[in-house]
C-alpha positions in Angstrom: -68.9 129.3 106.5 -68.6 128.8 102.8 -68.7 131.7 100.5 -71.4 131.9 97.9 -68.8 132.0 95.0 -67.5 128.6 96.1 -70.8 126.8 95.9 -71.5 127.0 92.1 -67.8 125.8 91.3 -68.3 122.8 93.6 -71.7 121.9 92.3 -70.5 122.3 88.7 -67.5 119.9 89.5 -69.7 117.3 91.2 -72.2 117.6 88.3 -69.4 117.1 85.7 -67.9 114.2 87.6 -71.3 112.4 87.6 -71.8 113.0 83.9 -68.2 111.7 83.2 -69.1 108.4 84.9 -72.1 107.8 82.6 -70.2 108.3 79.2 -69.1 105.3 77.4 -66.2 105.3 74.9 -68.6 104.8 72.0 -70.9 107.6 73.0 -67.8 109.9 73.6 -66.5 109.0 70.1 -69.8 109.8 68.4 -70.5 113.0 70.3 -67.0 114.2 69.6 -67.6 113.6 65.8 -70.9 115.6 66.0 -69.4 118.4 68.2 -66.5 119.1 65.8 -69.0 120.2 63.1 -68.0 117.3 60.8 -64.8 119.2 60.0 -62.2 116.5 58.8 -59.3 118.6 59.8 -60.4 118.6 63.6 -62.2 115.4 63.6 -61.3 113.3 66.6 -64.4 111.1 67.0 -66.0 108.2 65.0 -68.8 109.0 62.6 -72.0 107.3 64.1 -74.6 105.6 61.9 -77.8 107.2 60.8 -79.9 106.3 63.8 -77.2 107.7 66.2 -76.9 110.9 64.2 -80.6 111.4 64.5 -80.6 110.4 68.2 -77.9 113.1 68.9 -79.9 115.7 67.0 -83.1 114.7 69.0 -81.2 115.0 72.3 -79.8 118.4 71.4 -83.3 119.6 70.4 -85.1 118.2 73.4 -86.4 120.3 76.2 -85.3 119.3 79.7 -88.3 117.0 80.3 -87.8 115.2 77.0 -84.0 115.0 77.4 -84.7 113.3 80.8 -86.9 110.7 79.0 -84.1 110.1 76.3 -81.8 109.5 79.1 -83.7 106.6 80.3 -82.8 104.8 77.1 -79.6 106.4 76.2 -77.9 107.7 79.4 -74.4 107.8 77.9 -75.3 110.0 74.9 -77.4 112.4 77.0 -74.6 112.6 79.6 -72.0 113.3 76.9 -74.1 116.1 75.3 -75.0 117.5 78.9 -71.3 117.7 79.4 -70.9 119.9 76.4 -73.8 122.2 77.6 -71.9 123.1 80.7 -70.6 126.7 80.7 -69.0 127.8 77.5 -65.6 128.5 78.9 -65.3 124.9 79.7 -66.2 123.7 76.2 -62.8 122.8 74.9 -61.8 121.2 78.2 -64.9 119.0 78.1 -64.2 118.1 74.5 -60.8 117.0 75.7 -62.4 115.0 78.5 -64.6 113.1 76.0 -61.4 112.4 73.8 -59.9 110.8 76.9 -63.0 108.7 77.6 -63.1 107.7 73.8 -59.5 106.5 73.7 -58.3 106.0 77.3 -54.9 104.7 76.5 -54.0 107.3 74.0 -54.2 110.6 75.9 -52.4 110.3 79.2 -54.3 107.5 80.7 -58.1 106.8 81.4 -60.5 108.5 83.8 
């Protein structure tokens, strides 16, 4: 019998793996730039264009139903932002995962 404590961790890992498969390098770069608060000292992503900045803001502001609708057209951006919405204690780890996706050859290989 599986303990109840094991199930959430397993589900979270499966969910994170599913999100990671959907994220493109371009989306990872743009979401990294956005997530770092536009701080040049910690900037790791590439600045997106004005449409993409507004798209990221719209995805972040969307309720679950509208986020799902946005995912139909922009699954990579929604997946990247959903990855960052996972539990707060995983935030830095998930930023590092986005960095690997953005530049697969530069940080210990790709995913």
